[in-house]
C-alpha positions as CSV (number, residue, x, y, z in Angstrom):
1,M,44.8,39.6,367.6
2,N,47.0,37.7,365.2
3,T,47.4,38.9,361.6
4,F,49.4,36.3,359.8
5,T,51.5,37.4,356.9
6,L,54.1,35.9,354.5
7,S,57.6,37.3,354.5
8,D,59.3,38.7,351.4
9,Q,61.5,35.6,351.3
10,T,58.4,33.4,351.2
11,L,57.0,35.5,348.4
12,T,60.2,34.9,346.4
13,L,60.0,31.2,347.1
14,L,56.3,31.1,346.0
15,A,57.1,32.8,342.7
16,A,59.8,30.1,342.0
17,Q,57.6,27.2,343.2
18,L,54.7,28.2,341.0
19,N,56.9,27.2,338.0
20,L,57.5,23.6,339.5
21,N,55.4,20.6,340.4
22,G,55.6,19.3,344.0
23,S,54.8,19.9,347.6
24,F,56.4,22.7,349.7
25,N,56.3,23.6,353.4
26,H,56.1,27.2,354.5
27,T,55.4,29.3,357.6
28,C,53.0,32.1,358.0
29,R,54.0,34.4,360.9
30,S,52.0,36.8,363.0
31,A,52.8,40.5,362.4
32,F,52.2,41.3,366.1
33,S,53.4,38.3,368.1
34,R,55.7,35.3,367.8
35,H,53.0,33.0,366.7
36,S,53.3,31.2,363.4
37,I,51.4,28.5,361.5
38,M,52.7,26.0,359.1
39,F,51.1,25.3,355.7
40,R,51.8,22.9,352.9
41,L,51.6,24.1,349.3
42,K,51.0,21.5,346.5
43,V,51.6,22.9,343.0
44,E,50.4,21.1,339.8
45,R,51.3,22.9,336.5
46,G,49.1,22.3,333.5
47,P,49.4,23.5,330.0
48,S,47.2,26.6,330.5
49,S,47.0,27.0,334.3
50,T,48.6,26.2,337.6
51,E,46.6,24.5,340.4
52,A,47.8,25.5,343.9
53,T,46.4,23.6,346.9
54,V,47.0,25.0,350.3
55,E,46.7,22.7,353.3
56,L,46.5,24.6,356.6
57,G,45.4,22.9,359.8
58,G,42.6,20.6,358.8
59,Q,41.6,22.7,355.9
60,R,42.4,22.3,352.2
61,H,41.7,25.0,349.7
62,S,42.6,25.2,346.0
63,L,43.3,28.1,343.7
64,T,43.7,28.0,339.9
65,L,46.1,30.5,338.4
66,P,45.9,30.9,334.6
67,H,49.3,31.3,332.9
68,G,50.0,34.9,332.0
69,E,48.3,36.2,335.1
70,P,50.3,39.2,336.4
71,H,52.0,38.7,339.8
72,P,50.7,35.1,340.5
73,A,52.8,34.8,343.6
74,H,51.0,37.8,345.1
75,L,47.6,36.3,344.3
76,L,48.7,33.1,346.0
77,A,50.1,35.0,349.0
78,D,46.8,36.9,349.4
79,F,44.9,33.6,349.2
80,V,47.2,31.9,351.9
81,E,46.9,35.0,354.2
82,A,43.1,35.0,353.8
83,I,43.0,31.3,354.8
84,A,45.4,31.9,357.8
85,N,43.4,35.0,359.0
86,G,40.0,33.4,358.5
87,R,38.8,35.8,355.8
88,L,38.5,33.2,353.0
89,D,34.8,32.5,353.5
90,S,33.8,36.0,354.7
91,A,33.1,39.2,352.8
92,E,36.0,41.0,354.4
93,P,38.4,42.3,351.7
94,A,42.1,41.5,351.9
95,P,44.3,44.4,352.7
96,A,46.2,45.8,349.8
97,R,49.6,44.3,349.3
98,V,52.4,46.8,349.0
99,V,54.7,46.2,346.0
100,A,57.9,48.2,346.3
101,V,59.5,49.6,343.1
102,L,62.7,51.3,342.4
103,P,62.4,55.1,341.8
104,P,63.7,56.3,338.4
105,E,67.4,56.8,338.2
106,D,67.1,60.7,338.0
107,E,64.6,60.9,340.8
108,P,66.0,61.2,344.4
109,L,65.0,58.6,347.0
110,L,64.0,61.2,349.6
111,D,61.8,64.2,348.9
112,S,62.8,67.7,350.2
113,D,60.7,67.4,353.4
114,Q,62.3,64.0,354.3
115,E,65.8,65.4,353.5
116,R,65.1,68.4,355.8
117,Q,63.8,66.1,358.6
118,L,66.7,63.7,358.3
119,R,69.2,66.6,358.3
120,H,67.6,67.9,361.5
121,V,67.8,64.5,363.2
122,V,71.5,64.3,362.2
123,Q,72.2,67.7,363.6
124,R,70.2,67.3,366.9
125,G,69.8,63.6,367.4
126,G,66.5,61.8,367.7
127,F,64.2,59.4,365.9
128,L,62.6,59.4,362.4
129,E,60.5,57.1,360.3
130,L,61.0,57.4,356.5
131,H,58.1,56.1,354.5
132,L,59.5,55.3,351.1
133,G,56.9,53.0,349.6
134,H,58.0,49.7,351.2
135,A,55.9,47.5,353.4
136,H,57.7,48.9,356.4
137,P,59.2,52.4,357.0
138,I,62.9,52.8,357.5
139,R,63.5,53.8,361.1
140,V,66.5,56.1,361.8
141,A,67.7,56.7,365.4
142,I,70.6,59.2,365.8
143,H,72.6,59.8,369.0
144,R,74.7,62.9,369.3
145,N,77.4,63.1,372.0
146,R,78.0,66.7,372.7
147,P,80.5,68.4,372.7
148,R,82.3,65.8,370.5
149,P,81.3,66.0,366.8
150,G,80.4,62.3,366.7
151,V,77.2,60.8,365.3
152,T,76.0,57.3,366.1
153,G,73.1,56.0,364.0
154,I,71.0,52.9,364.0
155,L,68.9,52.3,360.9
156,A,66.4,49.5,360.4
157,I,63.7,48.2,358.1
158,G,61.3,45.4,358.9
159,E,59.5,44.0,361.8
160,S,60.2,40.5,363.1
161,R,63.7,40.1,361.6
162,P,64.7,43.7,360.6
163,R,67.7,44.6,358.4
164,T,69.8,47.0,360.4
165,I,72.8,49.2,359.9
166,L,74.8,50.7,362.8
167,L,77.3,53.4,362.0
168,T,79.5,55.9,363.8
169,N,80.9,59.0,362.2
170,Y,83.3,61.5,363.8
171,E,83.6,63.8,360.8
172,N,81.7,67.0,360.2
173,E,77.9,67.0,360.0
174,D,77.7,67.1,356.2
175,K,79.8,63.9,355.9
176,A,77.8,62.3,358.7
177,Y,74.5,63.2,356.8
178,A,75.9,61.8,353.6
179,R,76.7,58.5,355.3
180,I,73.2,58.3,356.8
181,V,71.6,59.0,353.4
182,E,73.9,56.3,351.9
183,A,72.7,53.8,354.6
184,V,69.0,54.7,353.9
185,E,69.6,54.0,350.2
186,H,71.3,50.7,351.0
187,L,68.3,49.6,353.2
188,S,65.8,50.8,350.6
189,L,67.6,48.7,347.9
190,A,67.9,45.7,350.2
191,A,64.1,45.8,350.8
192,I,63.2,45.9,347.1
193,P,64.6,42.7,345.4
194,A,62.6,40.1,347.4
195,A,59.3,42.0,346.9
196,S,59.8,42.8,343.2
197,A,61.1,39.3,342.3
198,A,57.8,37.7,343.4
């Protein structure tokens, strides 16, 4: 089964292109395989609304977005994904789009349970998925080489082209844990700008 989705980069491009007039080519990729489909977006801005026409395969569908509509790129992305997945003319609702936001400055990124689980993985080695409100969890894999005090970690977020961090730390466990938390924060921040800009 193919579920076609738009990447965060495409969402950012859609947000910018909705402010222009012209034709733009994009790719909709399958979340579960290497399949992809191309579509053409034609944008015509008017004084009170923007007309977006999506050409995919032999189909042509139009969507009118009034100016002042919140998150117009997300509405357009949902529209394109509905066309690509064959839901446009059916009663099947579109899945909710995850919009990542930055936590407040004084609020920690990880809750106490996630901190405890992460500290356990750093001490013992293993694998952990951290769900922090992004479209994909941050995956943490830690390798411990006993009896040496070293920690090797691989952290990643994303599916088809994940962002990854690889680190090795030979200091004590507290410093290794601090480096892993820093890497988690870096991946979390790297995942937010593209989604929130759209």
